[in-house]
C-alpha positions as CSV (number, residue, x, y, z in Angstrom):
1,X,127.1,139.7,-8.8
2,X,126.4,137.1,-11.4
3,X,129.8,137.7,-13.4
4,X,131.5,137.6,-9.6
5,X,130.9,133.6,-9.5
6,X,131.2,133.0,-13.6
7,X,134.9,134.6,-12.7
8,X,135.4,132.7,-9.7
9,X,134.0,129.4,-11.2
10,X,136.1,130.1,-14.5
11,X,139.7,130.4,-12.0
12,X,139.3,127.2,-10.1
13,X,138.7,125.3,-13.5
14,X,142.0,126.6,-15.0
15,X,143.9,126.0,-11.0
16,X,143.0,122.0,-11.2
17,X,145.5,119.8,-12.5
18,X,144.3,118.1,-15.4
19,X,144.3,114.0,-14.6
20,X,145.5,111.3,-17.4
21,X,142.7,110.3,-19.2
22,X,142.3,106.8,-18.7
23,X,143.1,104.2,-22.0
24,X,140.0,103.3,-24.1
25,X,139.0,99.9,-22.8
26,X,139.6,97.3,-25.0
27,X,136.5,95.8,-27.2
28,X,138.1,92.1,-27.6
29,X,135.7,89.7,-25.7
30,X,137.6,87.4,-23.4
31,X,137.6,84.1,-24.3
32,X,134.1,82.2,-22.4
33,X,134.8,80.9,-19.1
34,X,135.0,77.0,-19.1
35,X,132.3,75.0,-18.1
36,X,132.9,72.4,-15.3
37,X,132.4,68.8,-17.8
38,X,128.9,67.5,-18.0
39,X,128.3,64.6,-15.9
40,X,128.3,61.3,-18.5
41,X,124.7,60.9,-19.1
42,X,123.3,57.8,-17.6
43,X,121.5,55.6,-20.3
44,X,117.9,56.0,-20.7
45,X,115.7,53.9,-18.5
46,X,115.2,50.2,-20.0
47,X,111.9,50.4,-21.8
48,X,109.6,47.9,-19.9
49,X,109.0,44.3,-22.1
50,X,106.0,44.8,-24.0
51,X,103.9,42.2,-23.1
52,X,101.1,40.7,-25.4
53,X,97.7,40.2,-24.5
54,X,96.9,37.0,-23.6
55,X,94.6,34.7,-25.6
56,X,92.2,33.2,-24.4
57,X,90.0,30.5,-26.3
58,X,86.2,31.8,-26.3
59,X,84.4,29.4,-23.9
60,X,82.3,26.9,-25.8
61,X,78.9,28.1,-26.9
62,X,76.6,25.5,-24.9
63,X,74.5,24.2,-27.8
64,X,71.7,21.2,-27.8
65,X,72.8,18.3,-29.1
66,X,71.8,17.6,-33.0
67,X,69.9,14.9,-33.3
68,X,69.1,15.3,-36.9
69,X,71.2,12.3,-37.8
70,X,70.2,10.2,-35.1
71,X,68.1,7.1,-34.8
72,X,65.3,7.6,-32.1
73,X,66.0,5.7,-28.7
74,X,62.4,4.2,-29.0
75,X,63.3,2.3,-32.1
76,X,64.4,-0.9,-29.7
77,X,65.0,-3.0,-32.8
78,X,67.5,-1.4,-34.0
79,X,69.2,0.1,-31.6
80,X,68.9,-2.8,-28.3
81,X,68.0,-5.6,-29.8
82,X,68.8,-7.8,-26.9
83,X,66.0,-5.6,-24.8
84,X,63.1,-7.2,-23.9
85,X,61.1,-4.8,-25.4
86,X,62.8,-6.1,-28.9
87,X,61.9,-9.8,-28.3
88,X,58.2,-8.7,-27.8
89,X,59.0,-7.3,-31.9
90,X,60.2,-10.7,-32.8
91,X,57.0,-12.3,-31.6
92,X,55.9,-10.2,-33.7
93,X,58.2,-11.4,-36.7
94,X,57.5,-14.8,-35.6
95,X,53.4,-14.3,-36.6
96,X,54.9,-12.3,-39.9
97,X,57.3,-15.0,-41.0
98,X,54.6,-17.8,-40.4
99,X,52.5,-16.1,-42.6
100,X,54.8,-15.6,-45.2
101,X,54.8,-19.2,-45.3
102,X,51.0,-20.1,-45.0
103,X,49.6,-17.6,-46.8
104,X,52.2,-15.3,-49.3
105,X,52.4,-12.6,-47.1
106,X,54.9,-10.2,-48.8
107,X,53.2,-6.9,-48.2
108,X,52.5,-5.3,-44.9
109,X,50.6,-2.8,-43.9
110,X,50.4,-1.3,-40.7
111,X,47.7,1.0,-39.8
112,X,45.7,2.6,-37.5
113,X,42.5,3.7,-36.4
114,X,43.4,7.1,-35.8
115,X,46.5,9.7,-35.2
116,X,49.2,8.8,-32.3
117,X,48.8,5.0,-32.4
118,X,51.7,4.6,-32.6
119,X,51.9,2.6,-36.1
120,X,54.8,4.0,-37.4
121,X,56.6,2.6,-34.1
122,X,55.1,-0.6,-35.0
123,X,56.1,-0.7,-38.5
124,X,60.1,0.4,-38.3
125,X,60.5,-1.9,-35.0
126,X,58.5,-5.0,-37.0
127,X,60.9,-3.9,-40.5
128,X,63.8,-4.1,-38.0
129,X,63.4,-7.0,-36.3
130,X,62.7,-8.9,-39.5
131,X,66.1,-7.4,-40.9
132,X,68.0,-9.2,-37.8
133,X,68.4,-12.7,-40.0
134,X,70.9,-12.2,-42.7
135,X,69.1,-13.7,-45.5
136,X,65.9,-11.6,-46.0
137,X,65.5,-8.8,-47.8
138,X,63.6,-6.3,-46.1
139,X,62.4,-2.8,-47.7
140,X,60.2,-0.2,-44.6
141,X,57.9,2.2,-47.1
142,X,56.4,5.2,-45.9
143,X,52.8,5.8,-47.5
144,X,51.8,7.8,-45.1
145,X,51.8,11.4,-47.2
146,X,50.6,13.7,-45.7
147,X,52.8,13.3,-42.2
148,X,55.5,11.4,-43.1
149,X,57.9,11.1,-40.2
150,X,59.6,8.0,-40.9
151,X,63.1,10.0,-42.4
152,X,63.3,11.9,-38.8
153,X,62.9,8.9,-36.5
154,X,65.6,7.2,-38.7
155,X,68.4,10.1,-38.3
156,X,68.1,10.2,-42.1
157,X,68.2,14.0,-42.5
158,X,66.4,15.3,-45.5
159,X,66.3,12.2,-48.3
160,X,68.3,13.1,-51.7
161,X,65.2,11.3,-53.1
162,X,61.7,9.9,-52.1
163,X,59.0,8.1,-52.8
164,X,57.0,11.3,-53.8
165,X,59.5,12.1,-56.4
166,X,59.1,9.0,-57.9
167,X,55.3,9.4,-57.7
168,X,56.1,12.9,-60.2
169,X,58.7,11.7,-62.4
170,X,58.5,8.3,-64.0
171,X,62.1,8.8,-65.0
172,X,63.5,7.6,-61.1
173,X,64.2,4.4,-60.9
174,X,63.1,2.1,-57.5
175,X,67.2,1.7,-56.6
176,X,67.7,5.8,-57.1
177,X,65.1,6.5,-54.1
178,X,66.2,3.9,-51.6
179,X,67.8,4.6,-49.0
180,X,70.0,1.4,-47.5
181,X,71.3,1.2,-44.3
182,X,73.7,-1.1,-43.7
183,X,74.1,-1.2,-40.1
184,X,70.7,-2.3,-39.4
185,X,70.5,-4.6,-42.6
186,X,67.4,-2.7,-44.2
187,X,66.2,-0.7,-47.0
188,X,63.8,2.4,-46.2
189,X,61.9,4.7,-48.9
190,X,60.3,7.9,-47.2
191,X,57.9,9.7,-48.2
192,X,59.7,12.9,-48.6
193,X,57.7,16.6,-47.8
194,X,54.3,16.2,-47.4
195,X,52.6,16.0,-50.9
196,X,50.3,18.5,-51.9
197,X,48.0,15.6,-53.3
198,X,48.3,12.3,-51.7
199,X,45.3,10.7,-52.8
200,X,46.0,11.3,-56.2
201,X,49.4,10.3,-55.5
202,X,48.3,6.8,-54.0
203,X,46.0,6.4,-56.2
204,X,48.1,6.1,-59.5
205,X,49.6,3.9,-61.9
206,X,53.2,4.8,-61.0
207,X,52.7,3.5,-57.6
208,X,51.3,0.1,-58.4
209,X,54.8,-0.2,-60.9
210,X,57.0,0.4,-57.8
211,X,55.5,-1.6,-55.5
212,X,56.0,-4.0,-58.3
213,X,59.2,-4.1,-58.8
214,X,59.6,-3.8,-54.7
215,X,58.4,-7.5,-54.7
216,X,60.8,-8.5,-57.1
217,X,63.3,-7.5,-55.1
218,X,62.7,-7.6,-51.7
219,X,61.4,-10.6,-49.0
220,X,59.5,-8.6,-46.9
221,X,58.0,-5.2,-47.3
222,X,56.6,-3.5,-44.5
223,X,54.2,-0.1,-45.3
224,X,53.7,2.5,-43.0
225,X,50.5,3.9,-44.2
226,X,48.1,6.8,-42.8
227,X,45.4,5.9,-40.4
228,X,42.6,4.7,-41.8
229,X,38.7,6.4,-40.3
230,X,40.4,10.2,-40.9
231,X,41.4,9.7,-44.5
232,X,40.3,7.8,-47.8
233,X,44.0,7.1,-48.6
234,X,44.4,3.5,-47.1
235,X,41.1,2.6,-48.8
236,X,43.7,3.3,-51.9
237,X,46.8,1.7,-50.3
238,X,44.5,-1.7,-49.9
239,X,44.7,-3.0,-53.2
240,X,48.4,-2.7,-53.6
241,X,49.3,-5.1,-50.0
242,X,48.8,-8.5,-48.9
243,X,47.7,-7.8,-45.5
244,X,46.9,-5.2,-42.5
245,X,47.9,-5.2,-39.4
246,X,45.8,-2.5,-37.1
247,X,48.1,-0.8,-34.1
248,X,45.5,-0.2,-31.4
249,X,46.7,2.3,-28.4
250,X,45.3,0.9,-25.3
251,X,43.4,2.7,-23.0
252,X,43.3,5.2,-26.0
253,X,41.4,4.4,-29.1
254,X,38.0,4.7,-28.9
255,X,35.9,0.8,-29.4
256,X,33.8,3.3,-32.3
257,X,36.8,4.0,-34.5
258,X,38.5,0.3,-33.8
259,X,34.9,-1.1,-34.7
260,X,34.7,1.0,-37.9
261,X,38.4,0.4,-38.9
262,X,37.8,-3.2,-39.1
263,X,34.5,-2.5,-41.0
264,X,36.4,-0.8,-43.6
265,X,38.8,-3.7,-44.3
266,X,38.6,-6.7,-46.0
267,X,38.2,-9.3,-43.6
268,X,40.3,-11.7,-45.9
269,X,43.5,-9.0,-45.4
270,X,42.8,-8.3,-41.6
271,X,46.0,-10.0,-40.5
272,X,46.1,-9.6,-36.8
273,X,45.4,-6.6,-33.9
274,X,48.7,-4.9,-32.1
275,X,47.8,-3.5,-28.8
276,X,50.2,-1.1,-28.3
277,X,51.3,0.3,-24.7
278,X,50.3,-2.7,-23.4
279,X,51.1,-2.8,-19.7
280,X,52.0,-6.5,-19.3
281,X,54.4,-7.7,-16.6
282,X,57.6,-8.4,-18.0
283,X,59.2,-11.8,-17.6
284,X,62.1,-12.8,-15.6
285,X,64.7,-12.9,-18.7
286,X,64.3,-8.6,-19.1
287,X,67.6,-7.5,-18.4
288,X,67.8,-4.1,-20.3
289,X,66.6,-1.0,-18.3
290,X,66.3,2.4,-20.0
291,X,63.4,1.9,-22.5
292,X,60.0,2.9,-22.0
293,X,57.2,0.8,-21.3
294,X,55.3,2.0,-23.9
295,X,57.1,0.3,-26.5
296,X,55.6,-3.2,-25.2
297,X,52.5,-4.6,-26.8
298,X,50.7,-7.9,-27.4
299,X,48.8,-9.5,-30.4
300,X,45.6,-10.3,-30.9
301,X,45.5,-13.0,-34.1
302,X,42.4,-12.8,-36.4
């Protein structure tokens, strides 16, 4: 049977018409279809303008005012010469001018029984009052070598040369160590830095030589000294000066200290007492306000 089916299949193949073979497909690639033209490219968006960071000035730093070069307000003879308090210093100036003529008082020392009685303030204001006249040559000398404050109160800062420098260096002249204040018609000799051996320096012949030269150059020499009772310095200074004004703080200086001070000074050299902080009523001529009442005082001649 299998052969029968094979013969039948072979006959069917032979009777079927042969169909023409399809031509082989051409292998050449057809040209690529043209793409539609792309729309014109839009320009890129403009970059945002560059903003510079704002510049701000830094806020001013609040700092304390520099007072190192300012004259202190209580020095009324220098800063407020027409004030009521300055008139009181002119009264003291009149006393010194009278003694200059009658007792040849040229070198006047200002001292006090103790610390804090106001002697330096009195000394500076007295020198300022004397210098208000154009004629006299006035020198203010600081001989308080333990607690010097003259440069600070006058706003001098750190002096280039000082009294202590001249005492240890004989090569320095008086002119090299004196500070001239043309604004006040005043010359000043600051002590400088606190000295390590003040008693020895004040007892040296060098100090005598400097004060002798000052006598030849100046009409008035006002000396700010240490307090009399706590330290022995004024007992050395006494031989170099013509007289003392003793400053007494009202309601503060013990009577015993004042008595001790007056007992230590040669009575011939005690020229007067200055009561600092006197609360006497002001006269009707007072037209200046704002100066502490502690600047007022009264004088007692001895």
